[in-house]
Residue, then its C-alpha position, 0 to 999 in steps of 0.5 A: x507523498x513526493x515519491x512512491x517506490x516502485x510503481x513498477x511493482x504495482x504495474x506488474x501485479x495488475x498485469x497478472x491480476x487485472x481486477x486489481x488495476x483500477x484500485x491500485x491506480x486509484x491508490x497510487x494517485x491518492x497517495x501521490x496527492x496526499x499530505x500524510x504526515x502520520x499513520x493516522x492521516x493515512x487511516x483517515x483516508x483509508x479506514x480499513x487500512x491496518x497500521x503496523x509497527x515501523x510505519x508500515x500500513x496494510x491496505x485491502x485491495x479489491x474487497x480484501x482479495x489482495x493486500x498491499x503493504x507499504x512502509x512510509x517515511x513521513x518525514x521525507x514523504x516517501x512510500x516504499x511498496x514492500x508487498x502486493x499479493x493475494x490474501x493467501x500470499x499475505x498470510x505467508x509473510x510477516x508484514x512487520x518485517x518484509 
């Protein structure tokens, strides 16, 4: 990916939930260095990720304690952080539209 918008969202989250920091930093570095062209490319890197409609992908963070929803624009190599939160917070949103 050329850009991930916005790393500050991840940073703010791990400041509140320090046990997520290592995972989110690793995910960020992996995503920045990835050459993902399709949702299946992401799935090959993160087997437990869930592919949703409109190029949204849900990642399990720290043994599924947290959820990360990212919307990808594969053509322009962009990733947009749409949501990061606890599993119970995730249950209150519609990951397909957030």
